N, C-alpha and C positions, 0 to 999 in steps of 0.2 A: 504494500500500500504506500503510495507516494503522499507524504504529509507536507511536502514543500509548498510554499505559497506560489501562486501563478505569477507570471510577469506583470500582470495588472496590479496585483497587490504589492509586489516588490517595488514597483514604480511609485505606488502610493506611500510606501514606507520611506522611500528616498525623499519624497515631497515633505513628509512630516519631519524627517531629520534635517532637511534644509531649512525649514521654518524655525526649528529649535536652534540651529546653529546661528541663525541671523537674529533671533529675538529672545533667546533665553535670558539675556541680561536685563530685559525689561520686566521680567516676572517679579512679583512681590515675594518677599521672604516667607510670608504666611498670610492667611486670611482671617484667622481668629474666628470667633463665634458672634461678634457684635457687628457694628456698622463697618463696611469695607472702606479702606483708604482710597484716595484718588488714584494711586498707583494700581491698586487692585481693580478698580472700576475700568481703568484704561486697558489693563491686561484682559479683562473679561470681554470688552468690546472687540479687542484684537482677535481673541480666540473665536468669538462668534462669527466675525467677518471671514475667517478662514475655515470655518466648519469644524473646529475642534472643541467647541462648547455649543450647547443647544443645537446639536447637529441635525436632528430629525424633526425639530419643531418647525412648523410652517412659517414661511417668511412673513405672512400677513400678521403673525403674532410676535415677530421680532427674532425668530430663529433663523437658522441657515437654510433649512428647507431640503435637506438631502433625504434620499430614500434610505430606509434602514438597511444596514449592511453589517452583519456580525463581525466579519473579519476586519473591516476597516475600523470599527469601534475597538476591536482588540488591539490592532496595530497602534492606534492613537494612545491607548492606555499603556502599552508596552514601552513605546518610545518616550513618552513623557516621564514614566517611572524611571527608565534607564538614565534619562538626563537629569533626574531629580528636580524636575520643574513642575510646579502646581498646575493642575488641569483646569482650574477655574473655580468660580464661586459655586457653592452648594448651600445647603441649609434648608430651613423649613419652607421658605418661599419657593425656591428653585426646584428642590428635590421632592417636595411633598405637595404643595398647593398647585403648582403649574400643571403637573400631570393629572391632578384631580379636575382642574378646570377644563383641560383639554378633553377629558372624558365626559364630564357632567355639567360643565358651566354653560351659561347662555352665550350667544355670540357677543352680546354687549359686555359681559363679564370677561370674556377672553380678550377682547380688544382693549379693555380698560386696564387690566391687571397683568397680563402675561409678559408683555414686552418690558415694561419698567421693572418688573421683578427679575427677569433674566439679566437685565443690565445692572442689577444691584442698586437701582434707584429707590426701590421699596423694600424695606426690611420687614419680615413677618414674624409673628409669634403664634403659638397654637394654644387655644383655650379649651382644653379637654378636662384634665384632672381637677378634682375638687377635694376638700378636706375629708369628706365621707365617701368619695367616689374615685378610687384609684384603680385597682384591678377590676372592680365591678363598675366600669365606666357608665353603663346604661342606667345606673341609679342616680345619675347627676340631678341636682336640684336647682341650678340656676334657671330662672324662669323668664319668659318673654311673653307679654300679653299685647294684644292688638290695641292700637289707638290711632284711628284714622288710617293714614298711609304708612304708619310706622309700627315697629315692634318696640316695646319698652322693656329693657332688660334690668333685672335685679338679681344679685347673687355674688358668688365668689369662685375664683379659680386659684389653683396653687401649683407649684412646680412649673410655672410658665416660663420656659426658656426665652431669654432675650427680650422679655416684655418691656423692660426699662429702656431698651434701645429701639424698639420696633415702631414702625409707622402704622402697620395694619395688623389685624388679628383675624384668624378663622376660628370660629367659636361654636361650641355645641350648647344649645339652650333648649329648655323644655317649653314647647309652644302648645302642646295638646295635653293638659294635665289629667284628663280623664281616660286617655289612651293607655294601653299596656306600655311598660317602660321603654321597650325598644322602638315602639311606634310613635312615641310622643315627642321625639327629639327633632330639632331642625338645625341646619348648618348655616351660620351667618358670617359674612365678611364685612368688617367695618374698621374705621380709623381709630387708632389708639388716642387720638386727640379729641375724640368725642366727649362732650361734657358728661361728667358723672363717673369717669374712670379714674381709679386710684391704684397706683403701682407701688408695692413695697418690696424692695429687694431682699433676698434670702442668701446670706453668706454661707457657703458650704465649706467642707474641710480643705478645699483647694485654697481658701483664703479669699476667693472672689465670689461675686454675686451673679452667677450665671442664671439662677432661677429667681422667681418672684411670686408673690401673692398679688392677685389682681381682684379689685372690688368694683362691682357695677351697681350704681345707684341711679335708677331712672334714666338709663342710657338709651337714647332714641336712635333706632337704625331703620332706614327705609326698607320696606318690604321687598323692593327690587334686589336687595343684597342678600337674598336667600339663594342657596345653591340646591337645585333639583327639587324644590318645592317643600311645603310644610309636611312634617312628619317623616321626611326622607333622610334625616340627619344621620341615623345609625348606618344606613347604607353608604352615604357619602363618607362618613367618618372611617369606615372600614376600607374604603378605596384609598383614603389618605394614609391610613395606618399601613397598608400594603407597601406604599412608597416609602414611608418612614422606616420600616423594618429593612427595606432594601438599602436605604441610605446608611443605616447604622451597621450594616454588614457589607459595606462596599469593599470588594476584594482589591481594588486599586489602592485604596488607603492602606490596607494591610500590607500589600506588596511594597509600597513606599516605605513603610515602617521597617519592614524586614531588611531592606537595602540600607537604611540608616544604621540599624543594629549591626549588620555585617561589617559596615565600615567602622563602627565604634569598636568592634571586637578585633579588628586589625590594628587599631591604634592603642587600645588599653592593654596593660601588661599586669601579670601577677608573678611576683618573684622573678622578674626579668623575662618571663615568657609571654608572648602575645596570647590573648584570650582565645583567639581563633585556633591556636595550637593546643589549647588545654582540652583534653578529651571530654571533661564534664560539661564545660560551657559549649563546646562544639556540638555535643550530642543534643543539648537543649535547643540549640539553634537549628539543627537539622530537623528535629521533630516539629518545630514551629514552621520551618520552611515547607515541610510536607503538608501541613494543614493550610498554609496560605495558598499553595499550589492547588489543593483541593478546592478551596474557595474560588480561585480564579477559573478553574474549569467548570465548576458548578455555575459560576456566573455566565459562562458561555451557554450552558443548558438553558438558563432562564432567558437569555437574549434570543435564543432560537425559538423558545415558546412564545415570547412577545412578538417576534417577527411574524410568526404563523398565527398570531392572535389566539393562542391556546392557553388554557389555564394550567400552569405547571403543578398545581396541587401541592403535594407533600414537599416537592423540591423548593417551593417558595417559603414554606413555613419554617424551615430550619435556618434561614439566612441570618436573622437577627440574633438568635441564640448563639450560633457559631461565630459570627463576626465579632460581637461584643466580647465574648470570652477570649478569643484569639488575640484581639487588640490589647486586652488587659494583661494577658500572659506575655505578649511582646514587650510591653512597658515594664513588666516585672523583670524580665531578662535584662533589659537595658540598665535598670537600677542596680541589679546584682553585678553587672559587668563594670559599673562605675565604682564598685567597692565602697569604701568609707565615704566617698564623695556622693554616693547615691542617696544618703540620708539628708543631704543639705537641701535647703529650700529658700526661696525668696531672695534675700540680699547678700548671701555669702559671696566673697570675692573668688571662691574656688568652684563656683557653679559651672557645670558644663551645659552647653546648649540652652543657656538662660533658664535652667530648671524645667525645661519642657517635658522631660521624661517623668519627673516627679508629678508634675501637673497632670499629665496624661494618665498616669497610674491611678491617681485618686479620682479624676473625672470619669475615666472608663469604668471604674467600679460603680459609679452612679448610673452609667448607661446600661449596665447589666440589670439594674432595677428599673430605670425609666423606659418608657415605650413598651411596657409589658415585662414584668420580672422574668428572670430565667425560669422560675418555677411555673409561672403562668404559660410561658412559651412551651415548656415541656408538656403541659396539659393540652395545649392547643395541638401540638404535634401528635400526641398519642390519640386524642379523641377525634379531631377533625381529619388528621392525615392518615392515621393507622386504623381508625375505626374501633378503638378500644372503648370499653365502658366508661361512662362519665365518672369523675371522681365523686364518691358519695358525700352528701351533705351531712354535717353534724346534726344529730337529733335535737329538736327544740325542747327546751326545758318545760 
């Protein structure tokens, strides 16, 4: 079996390499999780114009407009990773809301929100979790009642990533109080500058406030800013969660981390020996390398299904669980490779990589919980994917 790329794809690879050779110095050092810098915005626009970001999103919505091509997508990811160059902006707006609107939004919503989101001009946050509605999201209690042409929202959200920096929110609210809990939810999109919204940052063990509490008091939202209609929020929310779990299990991100750690282990030494030559550390690296490669080939399976418009079923359900756990273990290996320097954080003059590995290790632990805990993910995989009996509920007293 000939697994070599055809001349067409090798020509495309050469095109990508030429772009990187000419433009890699323009790439930002990182994007962070908040508002992108001017340099990051310019890089995103350059990538879109060449088809290396927003590649298959139609031109009328601000994308490049290419036809889906699994191998070209793979080549782009390979070459950007090899060059250690960021592929472009991601996050809740680009990675989660944009594909949701493409699937379920009105034409007016697509034209209003997709292009500025792709360009990084609109930063989004996600209003899902509540103090009493985490794993059982459908029990949410934030309410919205009709008043003329508006919904009026009252309630609270928590663990809302980037809310303090966001321009807009996509938010689940209960509009049908008498309907069964899964059927009474609607999905609204609105500005975070709307009167009646209060944001209170929550500092985590990273020392930063990536998450927030958000309070709504008589917040008025036009009815036109509902996605897919009243009572359809649970259906829309699950479409978004599908994309969120794919984002959190991105194999390209894991591949980039693996390259960083490999480089680190060539540089760091233990008793005068490079860590890459230490059998214990090398064995850990190779084990993680095999898992990252499995993620990458699994990603190709999902790309194939998406191109054929097929539901990948069980294959999609394992992405978030696998990705978050592998990323956390990669960060743990990097910290161990740094030895005594691995325990440093924040302002030590001996920090390596500005403390990014320590931050990732703690932040990634949160991602194993956020977006559906590892335990919930395993239940979903077993019950929905493998058809096993549902977990028994504790008997009521």
